[in-house]
C-alpha positions in Angstrom: -16.6 -14.4 2.6 -17.7 -15.3 -0.9 -21.0 -13.0 -0.8 -19.0 -10.2 0.2 -19.0 -7.2 -2.8 -17.3 -3.8 -3.0 -20.0 -1.9 -5.2 -19.9 1.4 -7.5 -22.2 3.9 -6.5 -24.9 4.3 -3.9 -27.8 2.5 -5.1 -29.4 0.8 -2.3 -26.8 2.2 0.1 -27.8 2.7 3.9 -28.9 5.9 4.9 -28.5 5.4 8.6 -25.5 3.8 10.1 -23.2 3.9 13.3 -20.3 5.0 11.5 -19.7 6.5 8.2 -16.0 6.6 6.9 -14.9 8.9 4.0 -12.0 7.7 2.1 -10.9 4.4 0.8 -7.2 4.4 1.0 -5.3 2.0 3.5 -6.5 4.1 6.6 -10.2 4.5 5.5 -10.4 0.8 4.5 -8.9 0.2 7.8 -11.2 2.2 9.7 -14.3 0.4 8.3 -12.8 -2.7 9.1 -12.0 -1.9 12.8 -15.5 -0.4 13.2 -17.4 -3.3 11.8 -15.3 -5.8 13.6 -16.2 -4.2 16.9 -20.0 -4.5 16.1 -20.9 -1.2 14.4 -22.9 -0.7 11.1 -20.5 1.0 8.7 -20.8 2.7 5.3 -17.3 3.6 4.1 -17.3 5.7 0.5 -14.8 7.2 -1.8 -15.2 9.4 -4.5 -13.2 7.5 -7.0 -12.1 3.9 -6.2 -10.4 1.8 -3.5 -6.8 2.7 -3.3 -7.3 5.4 -5.7 -4.8 8.1 -3.9 -1.7 8.1 -2.0 -2.0 4.3 -0.9 -1.4 2.9 -4.3 1.9 5.2 -5.0 4.1 3.9 -1.9 7.5 2.1 -2.2 5.5 -1.5 -1.6 7.7 -1.9 1.6 6.8 -2.5 5.3 9.1 -0.4 7.0 10.4 -1.0 10.4 11.0 2.5 11.2 15.0 2.8 11.0 14.6 6.3 9.2 12.4 7.9 12.0 15.0 6.3 14.5 18.0 8.2 12.8 15.9 11.4 12.9 15.2 10.9 16.6 11.5 10.0 16.3 11.7 7.1 18.6 8.0 6.6 19.1 7.2 6.4 15.4 10.1 4.2 14.8 8.7 1.8 17.5 5.1 2.0 16.3 6.5 1.3 12.8 8.1 -1.8 14.0 5.4 -3.1 15.9 2.9 -2.6 13.3 5.0 -4.2 10.5 5.5 -7.5 12.9 1.6 -7.7 13.4 0.9 -7.2 9.6 3.5 -9.6 8.6 2.6 -12.2 11.3 -1.3 -12.1 11.5 -3.6 -9.8 9.3 -1.3 -10.3 6.0 1.2 -13.0 5.8 -0.2 -13.9 2.4 0.7 -10.3 1.1 4.0 -9.9 2.8 7.4 -11.3 2.8 10.6 -10.7 4.1 12.7 -8.8 1.8 16.6 -8.9 2.2 18.1 -5.2 1.4 21.9 -4.6 0.8 23.5 -1.6 1.9 26.9 -1.7 -0.1 30.2 -0.3 1.5 32.6 0.9 -0.9 36.3 2.2 -0.8 35.1 5.7 -0.4 33.1 4.7 3.0 35.2 5.6 5.8 35.5 3.7 9.0 33.5 6.1 11.1 30.9 6.3 8.3 30.7 2.5 8.1 30.6 2.2 11.8 27.8 4.5 11.9 25.9 2.4 9.1 26.3 -0.7 11.0 25.1 0.8 14.2 22.1 2.0 12.5 21.4 -1.3 11.1 21.8 -2.8 14.5 19.5 -0.4 16.1 16.9 -1.4 13.4 17.2 -4.9 14.7 16.8 -3.8 18.2 13.3 -2.2 17.1 12.5 -5.8 15.6 13.2 -7.4 19.1 11.5 -4.7 21.0 8.4 -5.2 18.5 8.5 -9.0 19.0 8.8 -9.8 15.8 10.1 -13.4 15.1 13.5 -13.8 13.5 11.8 -16.3 11.2 9.7 -13.5 9.9 12.3 -11.0 9.6 16.1 -12.8 10.1 18.7 -10.9 11.8 21.4 -8.4 9.9 24.9 -9.4 9.2 27.7 -8.3 7.6 28.8 -9.6 4.1 32.0 -9.7 2.1 32.6 -8.2 -1.4 32.2 -11.3 -3.1 28.8 -12.1 -1.5 27.6 -8.6 -2.3 28.6 -8.9 -5.7 26.6 -12.4 -6.0 23.6 -10.9 -4.7 23.7 -7.8 -6.7 26.0 -8.1 -9.7 24.7 -4.7 -10.8 26.9 -2.8 -8.2 30.3 -0.6 -8.9 33.6 -2.3 -8.9 34.6 -0.5 -5.5 32.3 -2.7 -3.3 34.3 -4.0 -0.4 31.5 -5.6 1.5 27.9 -4.7 2.7 25.4 -5.1 5.3 22.7 -7.4 4.7 19.3 -6.2 6.7 15.6 -7.4 6.3 12.5 -5.4 5.8 9.0 -6.2 4.9 7.7 -6.2 1.2 4.3 -6.1 0.1 3.0 -8.1 -2.7 1.4 -4.7 -3.6 -0.3 -1.8 -1.8 -3.3 -1.7 -3.6 -4.0 -5.2 -3.1 -3.6 -4.8 0.5 -6.1 -2.1 0.6 -8.5 -4.1 -1.6 -8.1 -7.1 0.5 -8.8 -4.8 3.9 -12.1 -3.3 2.2 -13.3 -6.7 0.8 -12.6 -8.1 4.6 -14.8 -5.6 5.8 -17.5 -6.2 3.4 -17.4 -9.9 4.4 -18.1 -9.1 8.1 -21.0 -6.5 7.1 -19.9 -3.0 6.1 -21.0 -1.3 3.0 -17.8 -0.4 0.8 -18.9 2.0 -2.2 -16.5 3.7 -4.8 -17.9 6.3 -6.9 -19.5 8.2 -3.8 -18.2 11.9 -3.3 -18.5 13.6 0.2 -20.0 16.8 -0.6 -20.2 18.2 3.3 -19.5 16.6 6.6 -20.8 17.1 9.9 -20.7 15.1 13.2 -24.1 13.4 12.5 -23.6 12.6 8.8 -23.1 13.7 5.4 -24.4 14.9 2.0 -22.7 12.2 -0.5 -23.1 12.3 -4.4 -23.5 9.3 -6.5 -20.9 9.9 -9.4 -22.6 7.4 -11.4 -26.0 9.0 -11.5 -25.3 12.4 -10.3 -28.0 12.2 -7.6 -27.2 13.3 -3.9 -28.0 11.4 -0.8 -28.4 12.2 2.7 -26.7 9.8 5.2 -27.1 10.1 9.1 -24.4 8.5 11.2 -23.6 8.4 14.8 -20.1 8.9 14.0 -18.2 10.2 11.0 -14.5 9.4 10.1 -12.7 11.8 7.7 -9.9 9.5 6.4 -9.5 11.4 2.9 -5.8 11.6 2.9 -4.1 14.7 1.3 -7.9 15.8 0.6 -8.7 15.6 4.2 -8.5 19.5 4.8 -11.1 20.1 1.7 -13.9 18.4 4.0 -13.4 20.0 7.3 -12.1 23.3 8.6 -8.7 23.6 10.7 -6.8 20.5 9.0 -3.8 22.2 7.5 -1.6 19.7 5.7 1.8 20.0 4.1 2.1 17.5 1.4 5.1 16.2 -0.1 5.6 14.3 -3.3 7.3 11.1 -3.4 8.5 9.8 -6.9 9.6 6.3 -8.1 10.9 5.0 -11.1 9.8 1.9 -12.8 12.6 -0.1 -14.6 12.1 -3.7 -16.6 15.0 -5.3 -14.8 18.6 -5.0 -13.3 20.2 -8.1 -14.3 21.0 -10.7 -11.4 19.5 -8.3 -8.9 18.6 -10.8 -5.9 18.0 -8.1 -3.2 17.1 -4.8 -2.7 19.7 -1.9 -2.6 19.6 1.0 -0.4 21.8 3.5 -2.0 23.1 6.5 0.1 22.0 10.0 -1.3 25.3 12.1 -1.9 25.8 15.0 0.8 23.1 13.6 3.2 23.9 11.5 6.2 20.7 9.9 7.0 19.0 9.7 3.3 18.9 6.7 1.0 17.3 5.7 -2.1 15.8 2.3 -2.5 16.4 0.0 -5.4 13.7 -2.8 -4.9 13.3 -5.9 -7.3 9.4 -7.0 -7.6 8.0 -10.6 -8.1 6.8 -9.4 -11.9 10.3 -8.8 -13.1 10.0 -4.9 -12.4 12.4 -2.8 -10.1 11.1 0.2 -8.2 13.6 3.2 -7.8 12.9 5.7 -5.1 12.0 7.9 -3.9 12.1 11.7 -3.8 10.8 14.3 -1.1 9.5 17.3 -2.8 7.1 20.1 -1.1 3.9 20.7 -3.1 2.1 23.9 -3.3 -1.5 24.5 -4.1 -4.4 21.9 -4.3 -3.6 18.4 -4.5 -4.1 16.8 -7.8 -6.0 13.5 -8.3 -2.8 11.7 -9.7 0.4 13.5 -9.1 2.7 13.4 -11.9 6.8 13.2 -11.1 8.7 16.1 -12.2 11.5 15.9 -14.7 14.0 17.1 -12.0 12.9 14.3 -9.8 13.4 11.8 -12.4 17.0 13.1 -13.4 17.8 13.0 -9.9 16.7 9.3 -9.2 18.8 8.4 -12.2 21.8 9.8 -11.1 21.6 9.0 -7.7 21.0 5.4 -8.4 23.8 5.2 -11.2 26.3 6.4 -8.6 26.0 3.1 -6.9 25.8 0.9 -10.1 28.4 -0.7 -12.4 26.6 0.7 -15.5 24.7 3.9 -15.3 20.8 4.2 -15.9 19.4 6.3 -18.4 16.1 7.3 -19.7 15.7 4.4 -21.9 15.8 2.2 -19.0 12.7 3.9 -17.5 9.4 2.1 -18.6 7.3 3.8 -16.1 7.0 6.5 -13.1 4.5 7.2 -10.5 4.3 9.8 -7.9 2.4 10.0 -4.6 1.5 12.7 -2.0 2.4 12.2 1.6 -0.3 13.8 3.7 1.9 15.5 6.4 0.7 17.9 8.9 1.7 21.3 8.4 4.9 22.4 10.6 8.1 24.0 10.1 11.2 22.6 8.3 11.9 20.5 5.6 9.1 17.8 4.7 11.8 15.0 4.9 12.0 16.0 8.5 8.6 16.1 9.5 7.2 13.3 12.1 5.4 10.6 10.3 3.2 10.3 13.4 -0.4 10.5 12.9 -3.1 12.6 14.4 -6.5 12.2 15.2 -8.6 15.5 15.4 -12.0 16.3 16.0 -14.0 19.2 14.4 -16.2 21.6 16.1 -19.2 19.6 14.8 -17.8 16.3 15.7 -16.2 15.0 12.7 -13.1 12.6 13.3 -10.2 13.2 11.0 -7.2 10.9 10.9 -4.3 12.4 9.0 -0.4 11.9 8.7 1.2 8.5 9.4 2.4 6.0 6.9 1.1 2.9 5.2 2.7 0.2 7.7 0.8 2.1 10.5 -2.5 2.0 9.0 -4.0 -0.4 11.7 -3.0 1.7 14.6 -4.1 4.8 12.9 -7.4 3.3 12.1 -8.0 2.0 15.9 -6.9 5.5 17.3 -9.7 7.0 14.8 -12.3 4.6 15.6 -11.5 4.9 19.2 -12.1 8.8 19.1 -15.2 8.1 17.2 -16.6 5.8 19.4 -15.8 8.2 22.3 -17.1 11.2 20.7 -20.6 9.7 20.0 -20.7 7.5 23.1 -21.2 4.5 20.9 -21.7 1.0 22.6 -18.9 -0.8 20.7 -16.4 -4.0 21.4 -12.6 -3.4 21.6 -10.4 -3.2 19.0 -9.6 -6.7 17.6 -7.7 -6.0 14.3 -4.3 -6.9 15.4 -5.5 -10.4 16.0 -8.0 -10.4 12.9 -6.6 -11.9 9.4 -7.5 -10.4 6.4 -9.3 -12.2 3.7 -7.0 -15.2 2.3 -4.6 -14.9 5.4 -3.0 -18.3 6.8 0.2 -19.0 8.4 3.2 -19.0 6.4 3.7 -22.6 6.2 0.2 -23.2 5.3 0.6 -20.6 2.4 3.8 -22.5 1.0 1.9 -25.8 1.1 -0.9 -24.3 -0.5 0.8 -22.4 -3.2 2.8 -26.1 -3.9 -0.6 -27.7 -4.6 -2.3 -24.7 -6.4 -2.4 -24.3 -10.0 -1.3 -20.9 -10.0 1.2 -19.9 -7.4 0.4 -16.2 -8.6 -3.1 -16.3 -7.2 -1.9 -17.6 -3.9 0.8 -14.6 -3.7 -1.9 -12.1 -4.3 -5.1 -13.7 -2.8 -3.8 -16.4 -0.2 -6.1 -19.1 0.5 -8.6 -17.2 -1.5 -6.9 -18.3 -4.9 -9.4 -21.3 -5.2 -12.5 -18.8 -4.8 -10.9 -16.7 -7.3 -10.7 -19.3 -9.7 -14.0 -20.9 -9.0 -15.6 -17.6 -9.5 -13.9 -16.8 -12.7 -14.7 -20.4 -14.0 -18.3 -19.7 -13.1 -18.6 -16.6 -14.5 -16.6 -17.3 -17.9 -17.3 -21.1 -18.6 -13.7 -21.4 -19.7 -11.3 -23.9 -18.2 -9.0 -23.3 -15.8 -5.8 -23.4 -18.4 -7.4 -20.5 -20.2 -8.5 -18.7 -17.0 -4.9 -18.6 -15.5 -2.9 -18.0 -19.1 -1.1 -14.7 -19.0 -3.5 -11.9 -20.8 -0.7 -11.1 -23.3 3.1 -11.8 -23.6 5.2 -10.7 -21.1 2.7 -10.0 -18.6 1.8 -12.0 -15.4 -1.8 -11.0 -14.7 -4.6 -13.5 -15.6 -8.2 -13.2 -16.8 -9.1 -15.0 -13.5 -8.0 -11.8 -11.5 -9.6 -9.7 -13.7 -12.9 -11.3 -13.4 -12.8 -11.5 -9.9 -11.9 -7.6 -10.0 -15.1 -7.3 -11.4 -17.2 -9.9 -9.5 -16.0 -9.3 -5.9 -13.8 -6.2 -5.8 -16.0 -3.6 -7.0 -14.1 -3.0 -10.1 -16.2 -0.3 -12.5 -14.1 0.2 -15.3 -10.7 -0.4 -17.2 -9.0 1.5 -14.8 -10.0 0.1 -12.0 -8.7 -3.3 -13.0 -5.5 -2.4 -14.6 -4.5 0.7 -12.3 -5.8 -0.7 -9.1 -6.8 -4.2 -8.8 -3.7 -5.4 -10.8 -0.8 -2.9 -11.1 -0.4 -3.6 -14.9 -1.0 0.1 -15.4 2.4 1.3 -13.8 3.9 0.5 -17.2 2.1 2.5 -20.3 3.1 -0.4 -22.8 1.9 -3.1 -20.6 -1.3 -1.4 -20.0 -1.9 -1.1 -23.7 -1.4 -4.7 -24.0 -3.7 -5.9 -21.3 -6.7 -3.6 -22.1 -8.6 -6.1 -24.3 -8.6 -8.7 -21.7 -9.9 -6.1 -19.2 -12.8 -5.3 -21.7 -13.4 -9.1 -22.1 -13.6 -9.4 -18.4 -16.1 -7.0 -18.2 -18.1 -8.3 -21.0 -18.0 -12.1 -19.4 -19.1 -10.7 -16.0 -21.6 -8.5 -17.4 -23.1 -11.3 -19.8 -23.6 -13.6 -16.8 -25.3 -11.4 -14.6 -27.8 -10.8 -17.4 
């Protein structure tokens, strides 16, 4: 794995492969890994960067499908629960952990509503059991008292009379998951290239443009998979999407918050906001569901109305109202939902695999949690379409780079000079540090020092982003390889270190 590299541009890229994958969000990266792990040659490209689009704008949760169960989407709910368990127990225990989630019950919560909520949480646990996810991975839910509720979440309002404590999966970071999937694919032989735009697709290849040089390249492929997310319809005909925008607020902190909060949206029985604390001290509040008209922008922007809605709805459940002054950042992502009638919040999150008249296989819909199954179905279709000689899918049993059993990761973190690196890279933390040491000539203490006051990111991980993870510019490092860019003030503080990482890495190359 140490020799594996994600690269920018198409220099020396293969011109003939078994499978060409377009799009390097979580689904495209998953397709690249699925295909190469079946013994196929793979080129995977993206016009921008790994995790540039929707995949980095999630709630950073690995959902079990409870919302879909409440909407009657039983198949989607079960698939979500199954894939959550697989991801947390095999491919990525190093990038996931169990997140306690508190649904507070106030004096205004009637008995019927409380019974309904308890039944819903109980149904979510039945999903976990049906998915065969261990209670050690995700503990069973339980009713808790008002005293325990306030202890776990001192920020709650005074009318709390108890709550329901349940558990779901949380990602260390969504973009880190995507990057790790892509790096795992390169370690198995896939070519993963950013800054490589698909200009035209057909069932046996594509015209690609190197965004660094402007040169065009013709690539012949026995199968082509379009995993371009909300832009998938721009590359093939007859794929109609109805994107919706989900916005989050980024707060610096909510004092004493030790659990995620699930807060009801007033007037809507099955809709809730999540207030989710992060490992680095930030808190995410989300999310909205707003239909989007017109062309999908490269980087969606939250609307003022969405920000006001999130502040007001979250404040209704807290002791002190949130204001604009509490917001240190915002982000928004577009869900690639298939066009259908009704509200976007009611559209099924089941994915679809479609084959164009020229043979391009397009995978759309779905959600981050189910990326592995989406990739499996897309590659199955591509293999069948092209008549490829491929092994069966193995990704449900394939650990990602740095993965290990949780008890081993706990022991490894205790022995490591940087538990943060173990959280973000698992057992590859030593590789990250050794690489940075070799590139820079700096001591471990210098490499593991936070790059600025108040920030957790280190020079070691920035250097690894350049040497192994294909970071081409400061934006790649701060907005995707790390998530410093979610807070503009923090991004400005970290920019000198990002420039330094490129200087050190490039000096070593020369």
